[in-house]
C-alpha positions as CSV (number, residue, x, y, z in Angstrom):
1,X,42.3,-51.8,-48.8
2,X,42.2,-48.7,-46.2
3,X,39.7,-46.9,-44.8
4,X,39.1,-43.6,-46.7
5,X,38.8,-40.2,-44.7
6,X,35.7,-40.1,-46.7
7,X,34.4,-43.2,-44.9
8,X,35.3,-41.7,-41.6
9,X,33.1,-38.5,-42.0
10,X,30.4,-40.7,-43.2
11,X,30.8,-43.0,-40.1
12,X,30.3,-39.9,-38.0
13,X,27.3,-38.7,-39.8
14,X,25.9,-42.3,-39.8
15,X,26.4,-42.5,-36.2
16,X,24.3,-39.4,-35.5
17,X,21.6,-41.2,-37.3
18,X,21.7,-44.5,-35.7
19,X,22.0,-42.6,-32.3
20,X,18.7,-40.9,-32.7
21,X,17.0,-44.0,-33.9
22,X,18.2,-45.6,-30.8
23,X,17.6,-42.7,-28.3
24,X,14.7,-43.9,-26.8
25,X,16.3,-47.6,-26.5
26,X,19.5,-46.0,-24.8
27,X,17.5,-43.9,-22.4
28,X,15.7,-47.1,-21.4
29,X,18.6,-48.8,-20.4
30,X,19.6,-45.9,-18.5
31,X,16.6,-45.2,-16.8
32,X,16.7,-48.2,-14.0
33,X,20.6,-47.4,-13.4
34,X,21.3,-44.4,-14.4
35,X,20.0,-40.6,-15.0
36,X,18.1,-41.9,-18.1
37,X,19.7,-39.6,-20.4
38,X,22.2,-41.6,-22.1
39,X,20.2,-41.8,-25.1
40,X,19.5,-38.2,-25.4
41,X,22.9,-36.9,-24.6
42,X,24.5,-39.0,-27.3
43,X,22.0,-38.2,-30.0
44,X,22.7,-34.3,-28.9
45,X,26.4,-34.9,-29.0
46,X,26.3,-36.3,-32.2
47,X,23.7,-34.0,-33.9
48,X,26.6,-31.5,-32.9
49,X,29.2,-33.4,-34.2
50,X,27.7,-33.3,-37.5
51,X,27.1,-29.2,-37.5
52,X,30.9,-29.1,-36.9
53,X,31.8,-31.8,-40.0
54,X,31.7,-29.5,-42.7
55,X,34.4,-27.3,-41.1
56,X,37.0,-30.1,-40.9
57,X,35.9,-32.4,-43.7
58,X,38.7,-31.5,-45.9
59,X,41.4,-32.0,-43.1
60,X,43.2,-35.1,-42.1
61,X,41.4,-38.0,-40.1
62,X,43.3,-36.9,-36.7
63,X,41.9,-33.4,-36.8
64,X,38.4,-34.5,-37.9
65,X,38.5,-37.0,-34.6
66,X,39.9,-34.4,-32.1
67,X,37.0,-31.8,-33.6
68,X,34.4,-34.9,-32.9
69,X,35.8,-35.0,-29.3
70,X,35.9,-31.4,-28.8
71,X,32.1,-31.3,-29.7
72,X,31.0,-34.0,-27.7
73,X,33.0,-32.5,-24.7
74,X,30.9,-29.4,-25.1
75,X,27.7,-30.6,-25.6
76,X,27.0,-34.0,-24.0
77,X,26.5,-34.0,-20.2
78,X,27.2,-36.8,-17.5
79,X,29.8,-39.1,-17.9
80,X,29.6,-40.0,-21.5
81,X,30.3,-36.5,-22.7
82,X,34.0,-36.5,-21.1
83,X,34.5,-40.2,-21.9
84,X,33.5,-40.3,-25.3
85,X,35.4,-36.9,-26.0
86,X,38.4,-38.2,-24.5
87,X,38.2,-41.4,-26.8
88,X,37.8,-39.1,-29.9
89,X,40.7,-36.8,-28.7
90,X,42.9,-39.5,-27.9
91,X,41.9,-41.5,-31.2
92,X,42.8,-38.1,-33.3
93,X,46.0,-37.7,-31.8
94,X,47.3,-40.9,-32.5
95,X,46.1,-40.7,-36.2
96,X,47.7,-37.2,-36.6
97,X,47.9,-36.3,-40.4
98,X,46.8,-39.5,-41.6
99,X,44.3,-39.4,-44.9
100,X,43.4,-43.2,-45.0
101,X,43.5,-46.0,-42.2
102,X,45.2,-49.4,-42.4
103,X,44.0,-52.3,-39.8
104,X,47.1,-51.1,-37.8
105,X,45.8,-47.4,-37.7
106,X,42.5,-48.4,-36.7
107,X,43.9,-50.7,-33.7
108,X,46.0,-47.6,-32.7
109,X,43.0,-45.6,-33.1
110,X,40.9,-47.8,-30.8
111,X,43.9,-48.4,-28.2
112,X,44.4,-44.6,-27.7
113,X,40.7,-43.8,-27.4
114,X,40.5,-46.8,-25.3
115,X,43.3,-45.9,-23.1
116,X,41.8,-42.4,-22.5
117,X,38.6,-43.9,-21.4
118,X,40.5,-46.1,-18.9
119,X,42.8,-42.9,-17.7
120,X,39.4,-40.8,-17.2
121,X,36.9,-43.5,-16.0
122,X,39.4,-45.7,-14.0
123,X,37.3,-48.9,-14.9
124,X,38.3,-52.3,-14.8
125,X,36.9,-55.5,-16.6
126,X,33.8,-56.5,-14.9
127,X,32.8,-52.8,-13.3
128,X,29.7,-52.7,-15.6
129,X,30.8,-49.9,-18.1
130,X,31.6,-49.4,-21.7
131,X,34.9,-50.9,-21.1
132,X,33.6,-54.3,-20.8
133,X,32.3,-53.9,-24.6
134,X,35.8,-52.1,-25.5
135,X,38.4,-54.7,-24.1
136,X,37.1,-57.7,-25.7
137,X,36.5,-55.8,-28.9
138,X,40.3,-54.5,-29.1
139,X,41.7,-58.2,-28.2
140,X,39.3,-59.6,-31.0
141,X,40.4,-56.8,-33.7
142,X,43.9,-57.4,-32.9
143,X,43.9,-61.2,-33.3
144,X,41.9,-60.9,-36.5
145,X,44.2,-58.4,-38.0
146,X,47.2,-60.7,-37.7
147,X,45.6,-63.0,-40.2
148,X,43.7,-60.5,-42.5
149,X,44.8,-57.2,-43.7
150,X,41.5,-56.2,-44.8
151,X,40.2,-53.7,-42.1
152,X,36.6,-55.1,-42.3
153,X,37.8,-58.4,-41.1
154,X,38.9,-57.4,-37.8
155,X,36.0,-54.9,-37.5
156,X,33.7,-57.6,-37.8
157,X,35.3,-59.5,-35.2
158,X,35.4,-56.4,-32.8
159,X,32.0,-55.9,-33.5
160,X,30.9,-59.5,-32.7
161,X,33.1,-59.4,-29.5
162,X,32.0,-55.7,-28.3
163,X,28.1,-57.2,-28.6
164,X,29.0,-59.9,-26.4
165,X,30.6,-57.9,-24.1
166,X,27.4,-55.5,-24.0
167,X,25.6,-58.5,-23.1
168,X,27.7,-59.9,-20.5
169,X,27.4,-56.6,-18.6
170,X,23.9,-57.7,-17.7
171,X,24.8,-60.0,-14.8
172,X,27.3,-57.7,-13.5
173,X,26.8,-55.4,-10.4
174,X,27.9,-52.3,-11.3
175,X,31.3,-51.0,-9.5
176,X,31.5,-47.5,-11.3
177,X,29.4,-44.6,-11.7
178,X,25.8,-43.4,-10.7
179,X,24.6,-47.2,-11.1
180,X,27.2,-48.2,-8.3
181,X,25.0,-46.8,-5.8
182,X,22.5,-49.4,-6.6
183,X,24.4,-52.1,-5.5
184,X,22.6,-55.8,-6.1
185,X,19.7,-53.6,-7.8
186,X,22.3,-52.9,-10.9
187,X,22.2,-56.9,-11.7
188,X,20.0,-57.7,-14.6
189,X,20.3,-54.3,-16.6
190,X,22.6,-54.0,-19.8
191,X,25.0,-51.2,-19.6
192,X,24.1,-48.4,-21.8
193,X,27.3,-47.4,-22.3
194,X,28.6,-50.4,-23.3
195,X,25.5,-50.5,-25.6
196,X,26.3,-47.2,-27.2
197,X,30.1,-48.5,-27.9
198,X,28.8,-51.5,-29.7
199,X,26.7,-49.1,-31.8
200,X,29.5,-47.0,-32.5
201,X,31.5,-49.9,-33.7
202,X,28.8,-51.6,-35.3
203,X,28.2,-48.4,-37.5
204,X,31.9,-48.0,-38.5
205,X,31.8,-51.7,-39.9
206,X,28.3,-51.2,-41.7
207,X,30.1,-47.8,-43.1
208,X,33.2,-49.4,-44.2
209,X,31.2,-52.4,-45.9
210,X,28.9,-49.9,-47.8
211,X,32.1,-49.0,-49.5
């Protein structure tokens, strides 16, 4: 079983809906420790992605993801635009000419994207950033894919790990971005970037499971 190009397009369309539904929630998370605009920015960015999708829906998965990245970089403010834009640009480069994705392909996609996030954001585990959701998700995906080739199985493991990583940001003191200026006051708040990363993975899993 593989993830089809049509499912990737549907994932991005679904993600625009999910982020619109969670716009206020993400903004509330961002309000005490950021600019109170994460939900607004992410929703705007993926609305722009959906506008662009018809122009690339017949192209390969790599091209679709690179177009997604460019749309995010051009339309999303703050730190999240460059970070998510880089994630999708790097993911697309890793999947050049692919028409469907195996578990190995998905892992390469996530790894390339997360490498891009790290290069741009220079975060480490425990810094209270989206990386705190992504690295556990990557580890869980890799471990689960070694025993099951159905992409939905490692994806489910990755989603569970990302959710835990997201929750684990609550007691952390922020060491990156605007939240780091708050020092001790950043403790007790869930990181909005880790939350949107979890939603991204969860939406992909839901899309794959829907067939």
